[in-house]
N, C-alpha and C positions, 0 to 999 in steps of 0.2 A: 453156371456164369463165373465167370473168373473176373478180378479188379484186382487193382496195382497203384500203390500212387509214387513219389519221386519228389524230391525235393533239392533245390539248387542257391548252394551259397544261404545256411539256416542262419539262423539266429543275426542276419543284417537286413540293411534297411534294400538291401538292392535283391532279398529272396525271391525265388520260383520256386511254387510247386504246380503240383499236377497227379489228375487224375485219370484212369484210365480200367473202363469196361468192356468186357469182349461177352457177349452170350453165344454166337454163329457166325459164318458166312451171310456178309448180306442182312445182318440181324438187325433194325430200327432200334434194338436196346443198344447197342455198341454205344460207348458215347467215350469224347477224349473233355475232360472238363479243367478249368481253371481255376485256381482257386482263390477264393478274392479278399482283399487288402485284410477287411476285419477278422479275418483267421488268421492265424498259429499256421505258418507255412514252413511245415517243419513234415517230414515222412510218414507220420503216424497220425499224422489228422488230414493229409493229403488221402492215405488207406484208409480211413473211416468214413471219408466222404464218399471216396468210390463205392464201400459198401452199403451207404445210408440210400446212395443213388439207385444200387443194383435195387434195395429191399423197396423203397416206393415207385418202384418203375414198373412193378412186377406183382400181377392183380394178388391178393389176400387169399383167393382159393386157390389157387396156383403151388404146386412144390417147389423148391426153391431150394439149388445146391451155391453157396459161395464158396468160391475157391481162393488163397491167399500164400504165396512164399513164405510167412513169418507167420505166428499164428498168435502176435501182438491181443489183435480185437477179438479171433478167438478166447479167448483165454480172458477178455475186460467181461464179455459177452455170457461169459458161463461162471468159471471158475471167482472171478473178483467183484462178480455184476453183487450179489447181497452186499459183499462189504462195501463196495460205493454208495449206496442207494443207504445203509444201517447209519451210515457217517454223513447222511445230507449232500453226497460228491463234495463235500469241503476235499479244499487241498486237492481232489483230484483232475491230471492234467487231461485235456482235450474236452476236456464235461463238456463242450459246447455242443460240441458234437456227438459226443459217444451217449448223453442221455439222449434224443432223436432216436438214436439208431437202436437203443432200447426199446424205447418207443413204439416203433417200429415195427420188432419185431414182435413185440407183444402182442400187435392189431391183427399177427399174421394169425389163419386158421388153417392153412394148410401145411403140411410137413415142411419144416429148414432145418438144412445142414449148412456149420459152417465147419468149413477142413482146412487147414493145414497141410500142403500139397511141397510136393518138389515142382523142379519144371517141367512143364507140361504147354501142350499148343496153346490151351486160352491164357496160362499165365504169360506166354511170349508173345500173344498176339494184344494183352491188354496191355504191356508193357511200351508196346509199339503203339499204342494208344494214351499211352500216358505222356510221352516225348511231345506228341501234337498239343496235349493239354497243356503243356511247361512254356509251349515255345507263345502261346495263346497273347495278345494284344488286348482282348478283351475277356475280362473275364466273367464265367459262368455265375448265375446266382441262385445257391444253394437254401431250398427250402428246409431249416431247423424247427418246424412248429411240431411240440408234442401234442400227446395224445394228453386229455384230461384227467386219465388215472396216474399220469405219471406225472403231476404234482403236487411233490410230497409238500408236508410241511419243515422238515428239516432232518435233522440227526436223530437218531435215538435216543433217551437217555440213559438206556442199559449200554450202550457202546463210546458215552461221552465223556472223554478227558479232559485234564483243565487245557493241555495243549493244543487238542482238537478246538477247544473252545475260541482258545485265543486266537488261532488262525481264521475261522470263522468270523469273529468278530473285527478281524484287518479283513478280511475280501471285504466286507461291508461296507468297511471303513472306506472313507475317501483320503486315501492320503497327502497331508499337505506336503507342498512343492515350496522350494527355497530358492528365490532369483540365482543367488551366488552358486548354487549348487548345477542349476539347468544350465548357467554361465560356461564352468567346468565340464560337461558332459558334451556340450555343443563343442567345445577344442578337442577333445578327444576323437569325436566325430569327425571334425575337420581332419585332424593329422593324420587318422587311422586311414580315410580317404587319400590324404597326400601320401602317406606312406605304403600301403599298402592295397589302394585299390578299392578297398570295401568300407562299408560307414554300416557301424553294427548298431544293433537296436539298446536303447539303454538298458535292460533287464541283461543283456550280455553282458554289459558295462559292468554292474554291480557284482554279477557273478565271477567274470574272472578278478576281478581286486581280492575274492577270497582265493584265489588261484592259491592248488597246494604247495605248488612249488614257490608260492613267496612266503617267505619267516613272519610266524606271526605279530611282532614289532613292527615288519613293514607291512602288513595290514593292518593295520594298527594307521599308525601313518596314512598311509593312504587312501582310508577312509576319513582320518579327518580332511587331509587336502580335497579329496573329493567336495567336501561339504563348508570349503573354507574357515575350518573352525579352530588353525592353530593363532596363539595370540601373540600375534605378528603385525606391525604397520599400523592402521589406522583400527585397528583393532582399538588401541590403547586414544584416539586421535580426542574423540569427547570424555576421556575418566581426569579428571582432575589431578594433577598431578604428575601426573606422567605421559603430557604431552610431549617429552621429548624420547619417548622411548617409539614414536612414531618413525624417522630415520633412522640410518646404516649410521652408525659413530665412525665408520673408514670414509663411506661414498658420502651422505649426506643426501643420498637416495631414501624413495620410501621402502619400506623395509618388509616387500613383497617375499614371498613365496618363488618367485619367479624368479627375485632380485639374488636369492637366494642362492638357487640350483642353477641358475643359469648366465647371470651377468657375471661379470670379471670381478668378482669384489675378492680381497685379500684374507678377510676372515672367513671365508665359507671353502676355499681351496677347491673351488667344482673346476675350475679349469682342467688342475692336473689331474684329478680324479676324472674327469672324461677324458685325458687322454689317455690314461694305463686303462681304464676300460676298453676304449677304441684300438687300442693296441690287443689286449688278448684278444680283441673278439677278429681281429683282422686275421689271426692265424686259423680263424672257421671258416669265414665268410667276407668277401670284397665287398661287402655292400653294408654302409652306417646310415640307418635311416636318419633325419634331420633331426637334431634333440628340441623339442619345444616340449610345454607345460602340457601338450596334451598329448604328447606320444610320451611322456614321461606318465604322466595320472593313465594312462592305457599303454602298459609295458606290457601287459596280460595278454594282450590280442595282436600281440607281435605274429605275422605270417608271412613264412619264406618258403619258398619252392623250389623243387630242382629243374633244371631245361626240359624235362617231360608234364611238368607241372605237379608234377607230385610234392604234397609235404614234406619239412625238412625239418623233422619232431624233435632230433636233437639241438640242432639251431635253435630254433624257438626256446626251448627250454634253457639253451644257454645266454638268450638275451635276456630273456625273463628274469633271470637269479642277477647278468650284470648291471642291469639298467633298476631292478628294485635293489640291493644291495650298496652298487654305488649312491645313488640317491638317500636313502635313508642316512648312511653316513657321508656324506657334503653335509647334510642335516645334524646332525649329532657333534661334528668339527664345530660347526659353527654356534650351536649351542655351548660347549668346551672353550671357546678362544672368546666367546662375549662374557660367558658367566663365569667362569674356571680359570681364566686368563685374564681377568680384565682388558678385552680388547687385543690382545698379542696375541698374533698369528702365529700357527705353528712352523718349525720348521720344515723345507721340501721334504727330507729323508723320512721325516717322521711320517707326513703323510702318505709317502710312497708305501711306507716298510704297515702302516695301518692298514690301507687298502688290500696291498695282497696276504694282511693277517687273513684277514675276513673273507677274501675268496679262496683261499687255502682251507678255511675252517669249515666253507662249506662243499668244498670238494671230500673233505674228510669225513663229514655227514652223512651225507650220499654216498660214498662208501661203506658207512656203519649202516645207515639204512638199508640197503643189501642180505644184510642177516634176516630172515625171513624169522627163523628159530626164534630171535629175539622180539622184534617189532611186530611179531604176526601180518597175515598178509594185505590186512586194511591198512597198516601205520608204512609195510617195508616197502621198497622199490625196485623194479624188476630189474637184476645186471644188466642187460643190455641198454635200458633207457640212462641208466647212468654213464656207460662206457660210450653210447652214441652222442652225450651230452658234450663229455668233455675232451673225447677223440679230436686231437689234433694239436691242443689245448698243454698239454702235459710237460711240465720239464722231461730232456731225453728220453721221450720214448721210444722212440726206436729199440733200448736197450731194455724198459720193461716187458715183462712175460704178457700173455695173448689176458688169460687174466689175471689182472693188476691189481684187484678191488683187493686182494687178500696181502696186499704190498705196503709198507709201512711206511712212513717218508715220501711217498708221492705227492710232487705239487706242480701246481700250475708253472708254466715257461717263463716265468719270471724271474730275474734274480733282485732279492733287497738292495737296498741301497743304503750304502757305510756314509757317516757322518765327513763333513771334511776336516774338521778336528783335531788335528795331532794327536794322538793319546801317548800322557808324560808317563816315566817311569812308574812302579808304585814308588809310596811315599811313607816311610817308617813313620811310629807313634810322634817321635819329635819333630815331626815337618821335614827329616833327612832321610836321601836315598839310601839305603841298605842293599 
């Protein structure tokens, strides 16, 4: 018996998943299954559901051979099963369907074989049934009942660690939610729907604010932004003798993060910075998504595709870098003007050069991270990733060699801005020109 699974648009609310089972021509055991809403609609989940259906619909005393093109389930039910059970299934992904599958396999009395095979006739037929299951309007009911012998008391003390215990406590404890956080998550979903035609799951949003393409300081800034934890605006409203901090000293409007990042306020310089980011982005792609608090907080969810629908990974990575670095710089400049300069805004050429310096430093960091010997495989970047990200945005790129990652002085294709003030000749110690 062959089985297969498929997932479309995983980690989004529009996700669809299907499972397919093939026993033989005109067999009653052939099935196309739609994965229900309460289960994660990932490809691996769909494959486990297909395997579980195959086991449940086969008599216990009949030999069974389960074939799939991938080895994930075979390893989960053999090599990794003892470890999963020793830790009480804490932190195991897809455990909602893996545990019933393990219980169903243990109940069998006949020989059962799990095999990872290359493309066979049965696998091809199972994939055909998957497509029918994915397009089902009514999802199938999946029986996830477990045998009494599978009701384990928990993790073994001999394998328990502090990290595992903490993870188990978090899984049992219901996470408290904040209204401000939920509102920000909803803004991100709405912005993603408008700009990229997909609605991400909340779990995908929290995962992508920790994306490796986003700097550490920017990650902290984004995390506080999603929780509305910055000490600005209405935070000071009910604190005695601090009520004057609620409104912007320049615009007299409530000093919210949206006011700082998007409203034209001279103390934040956001208009100039977003124009710079848009200018550099135009060298890479023509479509500039509409800026809103939702799109800024969810910059890690950016999705760009070519005419054939293939993801443009380099475009997505550059967009994440531009938006996150620009947003964080606006925040830093605002703090600098309000705290360090007593409300005096910066000069235009200072803003321009500060932004350009940030982006060039990020380019240089990417180039350095391609050194696998120095940074190791875990923290380094593939040269192809860096080249694909910055291709089309470099200064005099046509004069650079194909492998420009080892060339010093590579900059993005935007020139620094000079001060309009004329430079006076050098002055001697006593104030006279010499």
